[in-house]
MARKOL-475150 format. One record per residue (C-alpha): residue in one letter; x, y negated, z negated. Coordinates in steps of 0.001 Angstrom, whole numbers, plus 500000, padded with zeros to 6 digits. Example, Ala and Ser with C-alpha at 12.3 -4.5 7.8 and 13.67 -1.06 7.14 Angstrom:
BEGIN
A512300504500492200
S513670501060492860
***
This chain:
BEGIN
X548309474326627825
X544992475349627344
X542581472647627631
X539877472110624667
X536861473890625485
X533447472064625442
X531735471566621688
X528280472549623100
X527141475038626123
X528493475045629458
X524926474930630617
X524969471022629918
X527534470428632397
X526503472606635162
X522803471507634769
X524288467779635213
X526006469095638316
X522943470909640083
X521130467843639061
X523180465782641040
X523644467963644209
X519859468255644123
X519306464530644059
X521978463584646765
X520896466213649114
X517575464530649002
X518944461270649828
X520919462712652578
X517866464267654204
X516229460771653820
X519142458975655270
X518967460943658188
X515042460256658322
X515398456293658066
X518428456492661059
X515857458905663239
X512212457126662359
X513531453530662001
X511406450935664106
X513075450482667498
X514476447203668659
X513402446787672400
X516010445787674563
X513422442968675924
X509850441854675057
X508426441001678120
X504934439313678602
X503503438762682465
X506980439802683828
X508817437313682075
X511518437836678942
X510021436502675693
X513082437968673638
X515767440406673292
X517348442956671366
X520540440847670787
X518304437859670057
X516915439900667074
X520280441032665869
X521812437408666200
X518390436116664568
X518844438145661964
X522878437143661340
X521257433629661457
X519009434880658205
X522162435953656875
X524381433313657193
X522173430353655920
X520977432316652621
X517583432354653571
X516871436089651612
X517435433858648528
X514798431290649542
X512129433099651381
X512052436919652060
X511167439774654637
X508791442854654082
X508426441008650425
X512798441364649837
X514334438405648517
X513354435070646727
X509892433838646426
X510088429888646651
X509930429961650044
X507445432141652237
X507846435690653175
X508795435074656899
X507324438548657974
X503605437386656502
X504305434005657510
X504832434625661177
X502061437432661208
X499507435443659612
X500031432168662149
X500239434388665274
X497114436062664163
X495268433062663764
X496714431590667170
X495271434867668659
X491895434626667139
X491828431060668161
X492686431854671690
X490224434603671995
X487280433018670694
X487312430734673729
X487692433803676409
X485571436441674251
X484869439814675450
X481208441453675470
X481036443791672482
X484264442908670971
X484757439777668641
X488052437612668451
X489468439373665316
X488556442890666345
X490455442311669648
X493241440787667782
X493281443700665307
X493530446362668153
X495837444485670175
X498797443977667227
X497943447791665971
X498512449347669734
X502294449968670127
X503090448726673361
X506613449658673222
X507854452053676134
X511022453837675156
X511672455030678652
X512919451412679942
X513250450328676242
X510810447201676669
X507995445834674444
X505043444447676504
X503024441426674839
X500234439773676453
X500571436195677668
X498745435040674639
X500838436685672124
X503868435300673808
X502202431797673608
X501993432312670042
X505489433408669604
X506600429810671631
X504412428283669348
X505969429636666259
X509397428719667503
X508139424945667176
X507050425467663678
X510598426823662754
X512195423745664428
X510200421576662305
X510807423531658984
X514579423802659471
X515219420811661137
X513391418478658398
X515330415368658288
X514684415180654709
X515052417949651878
X512152419620650529
X510923421855648184
X514318423124646948
X515422423622650683
X518030421124652324
X517758418920655250
X518366420014658928
X519152423146657317
X519904425018660988
X520931422303663388
X521345424565666359
X518126425065668529
X519033428288669882
X519789429616666267
X515848428755665637
X515282430435668373
X516875433724667603
X515832433595663944
X511940433112665152
X512918436356667353
X514097437893664430
X511030437281662450
X508893438066665440
X510180441854665504
X509431442334661567
X506147441022662249
X505416443497665223
X506712446667662766
X504694445364660020
X501295446056662447
X502342448309665681
X501226451847664705
X504070454002663860
X503754457076666956
X501405459617665850
X499777457798663120
X496791454954662224
X499216452774659967
X502185450610660963
X506175451156660817
X505824449343657098
X502732451298656146
X500579448363656883
X502643445835654929
X502176442983654265
X498500442826653963
X496929440675656263
X492910440606657000
X493099438927660205
X495626441527661669
X494136444459660177
X496662445412657611
X494979447025654671
X496390449448652097
X497055452943653645
X495355456295651907
X499109457246651397
X499859454619649318
X497121455069647285
X497446458845646432
X501053458417645821
X500287456068643432
X497942458118641397
X500578460830641776
X503244458979640208
X501211457877637246
X500312461802636752
X503532462492637056
X504848460158634139
X502440461332631657
X502874464617632396
X506444464327632535
X506625462454629286
X504562465321627676
X506677467776628728
X509823466407627530
X508930465056624210
X507201468505623786
X510291470524624244
X512514468050622590
X510433467928619372
X509724471716619221
X513463472460619963
X516294470842618300
X518229470663621702
X520489467895620341
X521420469251617353
X520140466857614723
X519408469342612536
X523389470358612161
X523965466447612424
X522332466219609359
X524003469003607404
X527450468490608513
X529768465702607334
X531504463419609485
X534232461676608451
X533602457795608851
X536733455810610237
X537813452930607877
X537950449442609758
X541975449220608245
X542721452309610223
X542291450485613621
X545286448294615032
X544823446411618001
X546856447128621136
X548674444390623452
X545361445382626044
X543031445193623630
X544245441614622897
X544284440812626190
X540684441818626617
X539487438738624476
X540135436656627571
X537770438470629409
X535118438231627059
X535818434880627179
X535635434171631050
X532178436877630764
X530951434147628384
X531629431916630851
X529774433188633647
X526893433837631300
X526546429888630472
X526718429194634377
X524336431926635254
X521988430498632474
X522507427078633924
X521697428076637408
X518726430178636220
X517297426889634699
X517846424843637782
X516217427651639932
X513229427303637475
X513024423918637249
X512887423803641212
X509650426129640696
X508054423956638439
X508937420413640720
X510194421472644015
X511146418006645527
X513176416558642893
X515033417091639675
X513982414655637075
X514046412289639842
X517296413149641492
X517306414947644830
X519326417570644199
X518366419755646367
X520826417559649051
X523726418876646991
X522544422095645579
X519588423507647683
X517536426162645944
X519120429012648260
X522650428615647192
X521907427879643135
X519781431373643304
X522362433253645047
X525070431772642240
X522578432838639908
X522245436456641266
X526009436669641771
X526810435220638263
X524696437878636465
X526707440604638350
X530181439138637808
X529631438802634017
X527922442341633243
X530704443400635152
X533534441783633585
X532012443161630108
X532187446721631463
X535891446327632608
X536640444437629008
X534662446957626883
X536052450176629020
X540029448824628295
X538938448057624855
X537835451357624028
X540432453640625708
X543402453267623244
X541102454391620212
X540142457406621954
X543884458229622917
X545492457228619897
X547992455093621780
X548699452723624920
X550616453136627421
X553651450398628439
X552173447601630667
X548749447951629841
X548583444409628694
X550411443147632107
X547729445205634279
X544659443755632404
X546073440364633081
X546354440764636496
X543128442534636527
X541190439531634818
X543138436864637622
X541840439350640357
X538281438744638767
X538603434946638947
X539771434718642453
X536787437016643381
X534404435333641286
X535363431438642324
X536308432367645530
X533014434166646614
X530987431341645141
X532765428697646803
X532448430901650121
X528909431233649648
X528101427461649670
X530254426917652732
X528546429816654696
X524905428557653529
X525998424934654431
X527076425985657953
X530742425095657736
X532274428645658562
X530557429062661934
X530187432183663539
X533221433314663125
X534148433586659324
X530653433711657783
X530584437339657303
X533733437360655977
X534391434507653753
X530764433259653466
X527366434068652459
X526821437877653862
X523130437337653343
X521800440503651784
X520311439583648138
X522459441002645540
X525462441632648132
X525430438022649131
X529275437547648712
X531083437346652199
X532932440838652958
X536548440294652013
X535281438945648586
X533048442292648370
X536416444103649304
X538400442603646759
X536197443358644196
X535953447063645149
X539536446869644862
X539657445063641552
X537323447818640111
X539483450611641307
X542362448801639603
X540282449174636632
X539864452915636901
X543378453032637252
X544077451401634086
X541471453345632024
X543071456497633907
X547060455690632696
X545303455138629152
X543485458265629129
X545803460841630883
X546762462552627634
X543294463586626560
X542208464165630082
X545080466677630699
X544135468311627092
X540002468376627221
X537824470560629278
X536329468916632392
X533263468307630941
X534303466743627714
X533718463269626913
X537005461689627988
X535860463159631191
X532771461803631686
X534151458455630335
X536349458746633274
X533775460035635892
X531320457353634748
X533967454530635336
X534943456120638903
X531401455773640120
X530992452194639496
X533689451210642289
X532479454378644332
X528664453501644647
X529501449791645153
X531454450602648000
X528409452132649619
X527621448546650165
X530353448573653308
X527884450425654813
X525865447487655686
X526533445897659138
X526008442618660791
X525102444439663883
X522863447254662394
X519136447145661751
X517655445298659162
X516018448922658238
X519035450143657959
X521216447347655873
X517974447257653849
X518515451252652944
X522294450630652249
X521685447485649993
X519574449379647962
X521853452139647433
X524033449594645822
X520980447917643912
X519494451037642382
X522204453784642086
X524752451245640910
X522545449211638075
X519840451861637315
X521949454790637397
X525453454827637040
X525801451655635113
X523262453008632473
X525621456056632461
X528791454173631652
X526363452249628648
X525442455564627410
X528644457142627459
X530419453895625991
X527635453792623232
X527998457567622409
X531623457105622220
X531406454258619890
X529212456144617608
X531663459302617516
X534515456715616703
X532431455074614466
X531812458374612897
X527952458063613018
X527478461282614610
X529255464121615682
X530814464429619291
X528542467485620052
X525627465703619666
X527076462425621120
X527955464823624420
X524337466332624546
X522822463036624597
X524992461863627556
X524099465016629328
X520505464288628742
X520993460999629776
X522794462095633363
X520402464968633840
X516980462585633080
X518359459528634961
X519309461835637985
X516287463835638118
X514149460297638342
X516760457655639172
X518593459318642034
X515911459806644573
X513798457258643054
X516018455049645010
X513398454951647667
X510696453057645242
X512515450014646781
X511723450927650454
X508290451726650378
X507405448860653052
X510859448271654833
X510022450341658141
X511117454200656231
X508829456792656886
X506044457748654743
X508171460407652957
X510191457535651392
X507234456393649720
X506334459688648263
X509079460659646777
X510142457192645991
X506864456868644020
X506732460313642299
X510348460336640921
X510467456753640150
X507799456545637576
X509949459307635920
X512542456910635391
X510592455536632338
X510806459253630547
X514652458872629489
X514107455361628697
X511662456396626060
X513593459626624791
X516524457861624561
X515566454891622601
X513815457635620097
X517070459573620108
X519184456174619195
X517113456017616224
X517835459421615426
X521364458306615564
X520764455474613095
X518657458136610658
X521508460712610603
X524077457980609755
X522207456585606973
X521570459626605443
X525209460446605213
X527111457416604990
X526524456100601613
X528719453221600977
X530806453001603976
X527767452687606430
X527057449160605781
X530565448312607357
X528778449287610970
X525425448915610261
X524711445714612783
X526875446948615534
X525034450273615473
X521767448483615269
X522713446144618352
X523168449325620480
X520384450643619497
X518318447106620468
X519713447388624125
X517953450624624440
X515165449318623048
X514607446334625401
X515887448542628110
X512617450469627541
X510581446997627419
X512048445578630340
X512193448781632674
X509268450804631125
X506812448268630079
X507171444642631707
X508437446162635351
X505272448063636857
X506663451373637460
X504282452331640520
X505829449860642778
***
């Protein structure tokens, strides 16, 4: 049986494929550069013939950082929560102060203490031939003083500032954790071989250490603004000059509005109500945890006179807040996909409601199991054997233990299978670029790209782990969830009879092309200062700036949806007016949040 051909030119489909191929080819090259040019973790750091710390100390210290959820309290390289300090900046500042004080006591002719500290910190004394990093004895003494400092911080007998008491009780864990902070501070100042700035492009800024903004960062920030303004002008010109989306034909061609009484609910659609109930519950819980962490910022020590941080410390509450946001949004996506499939296919296969309930149970197990595991892991109850699998995996947005992460991926693939069962008929009949296939592709991309988080490893370096973490954070949230949203909204407009399928399909492909042009390579805007080469800063700044362009354009096109429907609906449009306006409002707030409130050249 011949498939139904595309109602628009095949060039839209070809353009989307080519855009993705180019984007992910560039990401592949950048992945190679991350592995090749990441800062080394020396076999040993030595001073005066004595070992200060080792490679294993750094990696095990990173695991301590993960296990206790420190990324949901403070940050490293600026990535994490901001109630606590940025540990890279704190270590760098305190060690610089120590060195300046020490060198003022033993000054050298013609070189001030501060100049001597800057020269020492920016000199890269790593020797790849024997895999050793050599420090001065003064720097080793600064490190020992910071071990004692962090012992007082994490082994405090009372909770303070939202942090729990006696947080990390093992003295060796404190020593390893300090080694990890020391390594990040070293990468922040030691000049990258062949360059005059550090592995992190002199981030974080620290005058005592001679860390100031680089010329590359300024130049590429300016270029990113030029790309944003120029790209916006070009896109608006071409889409204003030429009717590429077909609004002219849309306004002259009648569209049949689907009466509400023609739509009957299927068993799976009725089961979706329970999904929405769970999603609403998770939203309420996320709101409550958000209010609590906001209170910690206003009144860090107590909650209306109660020492709540001894039971619910900030790092755990913020972990729950972030994870609950992911869970209720995901549950809403699952419910929407299951609900719309019977409307597209015109029927529902047997057993869809049973599979839907099974999926809901699986979601509940993952949600509440992972929240409990994160609490136990951050409290240190799971020890070194199970923290990674059942407890707090330790990466912001990927906090849940690896077992829960795998189960969530399995659940998402089960959801894709449920959608495939319902769409099997339309998929057999339609061209691979038509709307049923676009819905299936967008749904499949959600578990596929969340699975990238499995590439993080407790034995890999922080730079590599952060790279893969942001593949999930950015591509999952800012590309493929956006794509799924666009497909769902476009399909709803078609099913409501507001626009024709050809116009909706053009909008979907426009979304794919424009988001992919900026969004795929723009993933690197999260990694300017995480130890990646300057190529990531250059490409991330330029392409990320252009992510705002589709937000502006698609918001205007959403308004065209409304005007097109209003001109032809006459009496029946009022039945769907507020549904359509709500969907348009999502686009407006999306633009305001990502394009106006959030600064683009980060």
